[in-house]
ROVOMAR-978417 format. One record per residue (C-alpha): residue number from 0; residue in three letters; x, y, z. Coordinates in Angstrom, 1 decimal. Example, Ala and Ser with C-alpha at 12.3 -4.5 7.8 and 13.67 -1.06 7.14 Angstrom:
# ROVOMAR-978417
REC pos code      X      Y      Z
REC   0  ala   12.3   -4.5    7.8
REC   1  ser   13.7   -1.1    7.1
# end
This chain:
# ROVOMAR-978417
REC pos code      X      Y      Z
REC   0  unk    0.0    0.0    0.0
REC   1  unk    1.4    3.4   -1.0
REC   2  unk    1.6    6.0    1.6
REC   3  unk    1.4    9.6    0.5
REC   4  unk    3.5   11.9    2.6
REC   5  unk    2.6   15.5    2.6
REC   6  unk    5.6   17.8    2.2
REC   7  unk    5.9   20.2    5.0
REC   8  unk    6.7   23.8    3.9
REC   9  unk    9.6   25.8    5.3
REC  10  unk    7.1   28.2    6.8
REC  11  unk    5.4   25.4    8.7
REC  12  unk    8.6   23.9    9.9
REC  13  unk    9.7   27.4   11.0
REC  14  unk    6.5   28.0   12.9
REC  15  unk    6.9   24.7   14.7
REC  16  unk   10.4   25.5   16.1
REC  17  unk   11.4   29.2   15.9
REC  18  unk   10.6   32.3   17.9
REC  19  unk   11.4   35.4   15.9
REC  20  unk   12.7   38.8   17.3
REC  21  unk   10.4   41.8   17.8
REC  22  unk    7.5   39.6   16.6
REC  23  unk    4.1   38.9   18.2
REC  24  unk    4.0   35.3   17.1
REC  25  unk    0.3   34.8   17.6
REC  26  unk   -0.7   37.6   15.1
REC  27  unk    2.4   37.6   12.8
REC  28  unk    2.0   37.2    9.1
REC  29  unk    3.5   34.1    7.4
REC  30  unk    7.3   34.1    7.5
REC  31  unk    9.0   34.5    4.1
REC  32  unk   11.6   31.8    3.4
REC  33  unk   14.7   33.4    1.9
REC  34  unk   16.9   30.9    0.0
REC  35  unk   19.5   33.2   -1.6
REC  36  unk   21.0   36.6   -1.4
REC  37  unk   23.0   38.4   -4.1
REC  38  unk   24.0   42.1   -4.1
REC  39  unk   21.0   44.2   -3.2
REC  40  unk   18.5   41.4   -3.6
REC  41  unk   17.1   38.6   -1.5
REC  42  unk   15.3   35.7   -3.1
REC  43  unk   12.5   33.6   -1.6
REC  44  unk   11.7   29.9   -2.1
REC  45  unk    9.3   30.7   -5.0
REC  46  unk   11.9   32.7   -6.9
REC  47  unk   10.6   36.2   -6.1
REC  48  unk   13.3   38.8   -5.5
REC  49  unk   13.2   41.6   -3.0
REC  50  unk   15.2   44.8   -2.8
REC  51  unk   16.8   44.9    0.7
REC  52  unk   16.8   48.6    1.3
REC  53  unk   17.1   48.2    5.1
REC  54  unk   20.4   46.2    4.7
REC  55  unk   18.8   43.4    6.7
REC  56  unk   18.6   45.3   10.0
REC  57  unk   21.3   47.9    9.0
REC  58  unk   24.2   45.4    8.8
REC  59  unk   24.8   44.7    5.1
REC  60  unk   27.2   47.3    3.6
REC  61  unk   28.3   45.8    0.3
REC  62  unk   25.4   43.6   -0.6
REC  63  unk   24.6   39.9    0.1
REC  64  unk   27.1   37.1   -0.6
REC  65  unk   29.9   39.4   -1.6
REC  66  unk   32.5   37.2   -3.3
REC  67  unk   35.5   38.9   -1.8
REC  68  unk   34.3   38.6    1.8
REC  69  unk   33.3   35.0    1.1
REC  70  unk   36.7   34.3   -0.3
REC  71  unk   38.5   35.8    2.7
REC  72  unk   36.3   33.9    5.2
REC  73  unk   36.8   30.7    3.3
REC  74  unk   40.6   31.1    3.4
REC  75  unk   40.4   31.8    7.1
REC  76  unk   38.1   28.8    7.7
REC  77  unk   40.8   26.5    6.2
REC  78  unk   43.5   28.1    8.3
REC  79  unk   42.1   28.8   11.8
REC  80  unk   38.4   28.9   12.7
REC  81  unk   38.5   29.6   16.4
REC  82  unk   41.0   30.0   19.3
REC  83  unk   40.4   31.1   22.9
REC  84  unk   41.4   34.8   23.1
REC  85  unk   42.5   34.6   26.7
REC  86  unk   46.3   33.9   26.6
REC  87  unk   46.3   33.6   22.8
REC  88  unk   46.1   35.8   19.7
REC  89  unk   46.1   35.6   16.0
REC  90  unk   46.9   37.6   12.9
REC  91  unk   43.4   38.6   11.8
REC  92  unk   42.6   40.1   15.3
REC  93  unk   45.8   42.1   15.5
REC  94  unk   45.5   43.3   11.9
REC  95  unk   41.8   44.3   12.4
REC  96  unk   42.6   46.3   15.6
REC  97  unk   45.5   48.0   13.8
REC  98  unk   43.5   48.9   10.8
REC  99  unk   40.4   50.1   12.7
REC 100  unk   42.4   52.3   15.2
REC 101  unk   44.1   54.1   12.3
REC 102  unk   40.6   55.2   11.1
REC 103  unk   39.2   56.3   14.5
REC 104  unk   39.7   59.7   16.3
REC 105  unk   42.9   60.3   18.1
REC 106  unk   42.8   58.8   21.6
REC 107  unk   41.3   55.4   20.6
REC 108  unk   44.1   53.1   21.4
REC 109  unk   42.9   49.7   22.6
REC 110  unk   40.4   47.2   21.2
REC 111  unk   38.2   44.8   23.2
REC 112  unk   36.3   42.2   21.2
REC 113  unk   32.8   40.8   21.9
REC 114  unk   29.8   39.4   19.9
REC 115  unk   27.3   42.1   19.0
REC 116  unk   26.2   45.7   19.5
REC 117  unk   24.6   45.1   22.9
REC 118  unk   27.7   43.4   24.3
REC 119  unk   29.9   46.1   22.9
REC 120  unk   27.8   48.6   25.0
REC 121  unk   27.9   46.3   28.0
REC 122  unk   31.7   46.2   27.9
REC 123  unk   31.8   50.0   27.6
REC 124  unk   29.6   50.5   30.6
REC 125  unk   31.7   48.1   32.7
REC 126  unk   34.9   49.8   31.6
REC 127  unk   33.6   53.2   32.9
REC 128  unk   32.1   51.9   36.1
REC 129  unk   35.2   49.9   37.0
REC 130  unk   37.5   52.7   35.9
REC 131  unk   36.1   54.7   38.8
REC 132  unk   36.1   51.7   41.1
REC 133  unk   39.7   50.8   40.4
REC 134  unk   40.6   54.4   41.5
REC 135  unk   38.4   54.0   44.7
REC 136  unk   35.9   56.6   43.4
REC 137  unk   32.2   56.1   43.8
REC 138  unk   30.8   57.1   40.4
REC 139  unk   28.0   54.9   39.4
REC 140  unk   25.4   57.1   37.7
REC 141  unk   25.0   57.0   33.9
REC 142  unk   23.9   59.8   31.7
REC 143  unk   22.0   59.0   28.5
REC 144  unk   19.7   60.6   26.0
REC 145  unk   15.9   60.3   26.1
REC 146  unk   14.6   58.0   23.4
REC 147  unk   18.0   56.2   23.3
REC 148  unk   18.4   52.6   22.2
REC 149  unk   21.6   50.8   22.9
REC 150  unk   20.5   47.1   22.8
REC 151  unk   18.4   44.5   24.6
REC 152  unk   20.7   43.0   27.2
REC 153  unk   20.2   44.4   30.8
REC 154  unk   22.9   47.1   30.8
REC 155  unk   22.0   48.2   27.3
REC 156  unk   18.3   48.3   28.2
REC 157  unk   19.1   50.3   31.3
REC 158  unk   20.7   53.1   29.3
REC 159  unk   18.0   52.9   26.6
REC 160  unk   14.9   55.2   26.9
REC 161  unk   12.1   53.8   28.9
REC 162  unk    9.4   52.3   26.7
REC 163  unk    7.1   49.3   26.2
REC 164  unk   10.1   47.3   25.3
REC 165  unk   11.7   47.7   28.7
REC 166  unk    8.7   48.0   30.9
REC 167  unk    8.6   44.4   32.2
REC 168  unk   12.2   44.8   33.5
REC 169  unk   12.1   48.3   34.9
REC 170  unk   12.6   47.3   38.5
REC 171  unk   15.7   45.4   37.5
REC 172  unk   17.5   48.2   35.5
REC 173  unk   20.1   50.4   37.1
REC 174  unk   19.8   54.1   37.7
REC 175  unk   20.2   56.3   34.6
REC 176  unk   19.7   60.1   34.2
REC 177  unk   18.1   60.8   30.9
REC 178  unk   18.7   64.1   29.3
REC 179  unk   17.4   65.8   26.1
REC 180  unk   19.3   65.7   22.9
REC 181  unk   21.2   69.0   22.5
REC 182  unk   20.1   72.0   20.5
REC 183  unk   20.9   75.7   20.5
REC 184  unk   18.2   76.4   23.0
REC 185  unk   19.0   73.8   25.7
REC 186  unk   22.8   73.6   25.8
REC 187  unk   23.1   75.8   28.8
REC 188  unk   20.6   73.8   30.9
REC 189  unk   22.3   70.6   29.8
REC 190  unk   25.6   71.9   30.9
REC 191  unk   24.1   72.7   34.3
REC 192  unk   22.8   69.1   34.6
REC 193  unk   26.1   67.7   33.7
REC 194  unk   27.9   69.9   36.2
REC 195  unk   25.5   69.0   39.0
REC 196  unk   26.0   65.2   38.4
REC 197  unk   29.7   65.2   37.4
REC 198  unk   31.0   63.9   40.8
REC 199  unk   28.6   60.9   40.6
REC 200  unk   28.6   60.2   36.9
REC 201  unk   30.6   57.3   35.6
REC 202  unk   29.9   58.2   32.0
REC 203  unk   27.6   59.6   29.4
REC 204  unk   26.5   57.3   26.6
REC 205  unk   25.0   58.5   23.3
REC 206  unk   24.1   57.7   19.7
REC 207  unk   25.9   60.3   17.7
REC 208  unk   23.7   62.4   15.3
REC 209  unk   21.1   59.7   14.7
REC 210  unk   18.9   57.8   17.2
REC 211  unk   18.1   54.9   15.0
REC 212  unk   15.5   52.7   16.7
REC 213  unk   13.8   55.8   18.1
REC 214  unk   12.7   56.6   14.6
REC 215  unk   15.8   57.9   12.9
REC 216  unk   15.8   61.0   15.1
REC 217  unk   18.6   63.4   14.0
REC 218  unk   20.3   66.3   15.7
REC 219  unk   23.3   68.6   14.8
REC 220  unk   26.9   67.7   15.1
REC 221  unk   27.9   71.1   16.4
REC 222  unk   25.4   70.8   19.3
REC 223  unk   26.8   67.3   20.2
REC 224  unk   30.3   68.6   20.0
REC 225  unk   29.4   71.4   22.5
REC 226  unk   27.8   68.9   24.9
REC 227  unk   30.9   66.6   24.6
REC 228  unk   33.1   69.6   25.5
REC 229  unk   31.0   70.2   28.7
REC 230  unk   31.5   66.5   29.6
REC 231  unk   35.3   66.8   29.0
REC 232  unk   35.4   69.9   31.2
REC 233  unk   33.5   68.2   34.0
REC 234  unk   35.5   64.9   33.9
REC 235  unk   32.6   62.8   32.6
REC 236  unk   33.7   59.9   30.4
REC 237  unk   32.0   59.6   27.0
REC 238  unk   30.8   56.4   25.3
REC 239  unk   30.0   57.0   21.6
REC 240  unk   27.7   54.2   20.3
REC 241  unk   28.5   53.9   16.6
REC 242  unk   26.9   50.5   16.3
REC 243  unk   24.5   51.9   13.7
REC 244  unk   26.3   55.0   12.4
REC 245  unk   29.7   53.5   11.9
REC 246  unk   31.3   52.4    8.6
REC 247  unk   29.9   55.0    6.2
REC 248  unk   26.2   55.2    7.1
REC 249  unk   26.3   59.0    7.8
REC 250  unk   28.2   59.8    4.6
REC 251  unk   31.6   59.8    6.5
REC 252  unk   33.4   56.7    7.8
REC 253  unk   32.1   57.5   11.3
REC 254  unk   29.8   60.0   12.9
REC 255  unk   32.9   61.0   14.9
REC 256  unk   34.3   62.5   11.7
REC 257  unk   31.6   65.3   12.0
REC 258  unk   32.6   66.2   15.6
REC 259  unk   35.2   68.5   17.0
REC 260  unk   35.4   66.7   20.3
REC 261  unk   36.5   63.1   20.9
REC 262  unk   35.0   60.3   22.9
REC 263  unk   36.8   58.1   25.5
REC 264  unk   35.2   54.9   24.3
REC 265  unk   33.5   53.8   21.1
REC 266  unk   31.2   50.9   20.3
REC 267  unk   30.9   49.1   16.9
REC 268  unk   29.0   46.2   15.4
REC 269  unk   26.3   45.9   12.6
REC 270  unk   28.3   47.0    9.5
REC 271  unk   31.6   45.9   11.1
REC 272  unk   31.8   42.6    9.2
REC 273  unk   29.8   43.9    6.2
REC 274  unk   26.8   42.0    7.6
REC 275  unk   28.5   38.6    7.2
REC 276  unk   28.5   37.4   10.8
REC 277  unk   28.2   38.7   14.4
REC 278  unk   30.9   40.7   16.0
REC 279  unk   31.2   43.6   18.5
REC 280  unk   34.1   45.9   19.2
REC 281  unk   34.7   48.4   22.1
REC 282  unk   37.6   50.7   21.7
REC 283  unk   39.0   52.9   24.4
REC 284  unk   41.7   55.4   25.4
REC 285  unk   45.0   54.4   27.0
REC 286  unk   43.8   56.4   30.1
REC 287  unk   41.0   54.0   30.6
REC 288  unk   43.1   50.9   29.8
REC 289  unk   45.8   52.0   32.2
REC 290  unk   43.4   52.1   35.1
REC 291  unk   43.1   48.3   34.9
REC 292  unk   46.9   47.7   34.8
REC 293  unk   47.9   46.6   38.3
REC 294  unk   49.7   44.0   40.4
REC 295  unk   46.3   43.6   42.0
REC 296  unk   44.5   40.9   39.9
REC 297  unk   41.1   42.1   41.2
REC 298  unk   41.5   45.2   39.1
REC 299  unk   41.2   43.1   35.9
REC 300  unk   38.3   43.7   33.5
REC 301  unk   36.5   40.4   34.1
REC 302  unk   34.6   40.1   30.9
REC 303  unk   34.8   37.8   27.9
REC 304  unk   32.9   35.7   25.4
REC 305  unk   33.5   32.3   23.9
REC 306  unk   33.8   33.7   20.4
REC 307  unk   35.8   36.8   21.4
REC 308  unk   37.9   37.9   18.4
REC 309  unk   36.7   34.9   16.4
REC 310  unk   39.2   34.6   13.4
REC 311  unk   36.4   34.1   10.8
REC 312  unk   34.6   37.3   12.0
REC 313  unk   37.9   39.2   12.0
REC 314  unk   38.6   38.0    8.4
REC 315  unk   35.1   39.2    7.3
REC 316  unk   35.6   42.6    9.0
REC 317  unk   39.0   43.0    7.4
REC 318  unk   37.6   42.3    4.0
REC 319  unk   34.6   44.5    4.5
REC 320  unk   36.9   47.4    5.6
REC 321  unk   39.0   47.0    2.5
REC 322  unk   35.9   47.3    0.4
REC 323  unk   34.6   50.2    2.3
REC 324  unk   37.8   52.2    1.7
REC 325  unk   37.9   51.7   -2.1
REC 326  unk   37.1   54.6   -4.4
REC 327  unk   34.2   52.7   -5.8
REC 328  unk   32.4   52.3   -2.4
REC 329  unk   33.2   55.9   -1.4
REC 330  unk   31.8   57.1   -4.7
REC 331  unk   28.7   55.0   -4.2
REC 332  unk   28.2   56.5   -0.7
REC 333  unk   28.4   60.0   -2.1
REC 334  unk   26.0   59.1   -4.9
REC 335  unk   23.4   57.6   -2.6
REC 336  unk   23.8   60.7   -0.3
REC 337  unk   23.2   63.0   -3.3
REC 338  unk   20.2   61.0   -4.6
REC 339  unk   18.7   61.1   -1.1
REC 340  unk   19.1   64.8   -1.0
REC 341  unk   17.2   65.1   -4.3
REC 342  unk   14.4   62.8   -3.1
REC 343  unk   14.1   64.9    0.1
REC 344  unk   13.1   67.8   -2.1
REC 345  unk   10.2   65.8   -3.6
REC 346  unk    9.1   64.5   -0.3
REC 347  unk    8.9   67.9    1.2
REC 348  unk    6.0   68.8   -1.0
REC 349  unk    3.9   65.7   -0.3
REC 350  unk    0.9   66.4    1.8
REC 351  unk    1.1   63.2    3.7
REC 352  unk    4.8   63.6    4.8
REC 353  unk    6.4   65.5    7.6
REC 354  unk    9.7   65.8    9.4
REC 355  unk   11.9   64.7    6.4
REC 356  unk   15.4   64.1    7.6
REC 357  unk   18.6   62.9    6.0
REC 358  unk   22.3   62.3    6.6
REC 359  unk   24.5   60.3    4.4
REC 360  unk   22.9   57.1    3.2
REC 361  unk   20.2   57.4    5.9
REC 362  unk   16.8   59.0    4.9
REC 363  unk   13.7   59.0    7.0
REC 364  unk   10.3   60.8    7.3
REC 365  unk    7.1   60.6    9.2
REC 366  unk    3.9   59.4    7.5
REC 367  unk    1.1   61.8    8.7
REC 368  unk   -1.6   59.9   10.6
REC 369  unk   -3.2   62.6   12.7
REC 370  unk   -1.6   61.0   15.8
REC 371  unk    1.8   61.2   17.4
REC 372  unk    4.7   59.3   15.9
REC 373  unk    4.7   55.8   17.4
REC 374  unk    6.5   52.5   16.9
REC 375  unk    3.1   50.8   17.4
REC 376  unk    1.2   52.8   14.8
REC 377  unk   -0.7   50.3   12.6
REC 378  unk    0.1   52.2    9.4
REC 379  unk    3.6   50.7    9.7
REC 380  unk    2.3   47.1    9.0
REC 381  unk    0.2   48.3    6.0
REC 382  unk    3.1   50.2    4.5
REC 383  unk    5.4   47.2    5.0
REC 384  unk    3.0   44.8    3.4
REC 385  unk    2.3   47.0    0.4
REC 386  unk    6.0   47.6   -0.3
REC 387  unk    6.7   43.9    0.2
REC 388  unk    4.2   43.1   -2.5
REC 389  unk    6.1   45.4   -4.8
REC 390  unk    9.3   43.6   -4.1
REC 391  unk   10.8   46.0   -1.6
REC 392  unk   11.9   45.1    1.9
REC 393  unk   11.4   48.1    4.2
REC 394  unk   10.6   47.9    7.9
REC 395  unk    8.8   51.1    9.0
REC 396  unk    9.2   52.0   12.6
REC 397  unk    5.5   52.6   13.1
REC 398  unk    4.7   55.6   10.9
REC 399  unk    8.4   56.4   10.3
REC 400  unk    9.5   55.3    6.9
REC 401  unk   13.3   55.0    6.4
REC 402  unk   15.9   53.9    3.9
REC 403  unk   19.3   52.5    4.8
REC 404  unk   20.4   50.7    1.6
REC 405  unk   23.6   48.7    1.0
REC 406  unk   26.2   50.8   -0.8
REC 407  unk   26.0   48.6   -3.9
REC 408  unk   22.5   49.8   -4.8
REC 409  unk   22.4   51.4   -8.3
REC 410  unk   20.9   54.7   -9.1
REC 411  unk   18.2   53.0  -11.1
REC 412  unk   17.3   50.7   -8.2
REC 413  unk   17.2   53.6   -5.8
REC 414  unk   14.9   55.5   -8.2
REC 415  unk   12.6   52.5   -8.4
REC 416  unk   12.4   52.5   -4.6
REC 417  unk   11.6   56.3   -4.5
REC 418  unk    8.9   55.9   -7.2
REC 419  unk    7.2   53.1   -5.2
REC 420  unk    7.4   55.0   -2.0
REC 421  unk    5.6   57.9   -3.6
REC 422  unk    3.0   55.6   -5.1
REC 423  unk    2.4   53.9   -1.7
REC 424  unk    2.1   57.3    0.0
REC 425  unk   -0.6   58.3   -2.5
REC 426  unk   -2.3   54.9   -2.0
REC 427  unk   -2.7   55.5    1.7
REC 428  unk   -3.7   59.2    1.5
REC 429  unk   -6.7   60.1    3.6
# end
């Protein structure tokens, strides 16, 4: 007797075993199985291709399955795939640290490896708190911006703005003083706040120029530079979280390149490996590093991860950085920046658009709904699904629509995205 076995789809198999991030699994739409990526495109199991204009959560710099990065990772895989980084080192880790430090602001002199953006932030916070502890100073308060987002681990949640995301854990998060992002009108009052808290403040952590998860909120480099100057004058250490803004996103290599002041610590992830695999980096000044040098072993920074400085991730990051520094990539970044600027002019006249903002390859605007801007605004799902039907992957933050494309996107592909955005805006007009 023949038995007919029903083939189970990848969606069904996924639903049986997987729990997806930032997803209410009970009401979620069917998951789309992606079977291949090439350049700007992702391909599903039915052959449909999608323009990935959010760089798969802001990580993919040079497009999917880049052959040069794949080659470098493959070579490393056949040489050394993993080694404990306590008591050992390897060429890719040393070379990556050397290459990165050459690109960063003066004063960034040591590299600590971890696994992702959240852990890069955790390391930075621990550095600052223990920096004071090792000098027998009680400085445990943290300053951060309102609406901040620095990750989903407990330290990173603590320094992120209070929201529905963090509400279940509020009683377990440590004390943070949240201040407004700077502008010409509030700099004096911010200085007064910093001065008042300076003796207790271990550090100030901030997303430079763009608060990504908050809805691509942007503020001016000159105002941040002035705020950083106040922190320097008052002896407050500064953690610059470039997890999102690093590696060309703002039009320059780092948001730091717009600033006249320099941070004490910097955090990196996302575009670090070109989106190939997870990795986090925390860099710091020699002043901070030296505070941990002691004959007293208890002054050690007791932090580490199993895959700290993984050779494969280091190889991917080295390859991605080489690509980033090529004339071709830099010209692409400038071209995308210019095209965004032109599209901003068109958006400014649309009756259903407000608060258009743009820096480098990042463009965002609010879809007018008659209500306040909100991550939970239902228009976001409608916009997402309509654009998806048109073969474009965007992930609106509620009623905030944004573009963060890989640098390999062509002018024609970008124009196609712009055209479809305008059509979708008209579709959902009141």
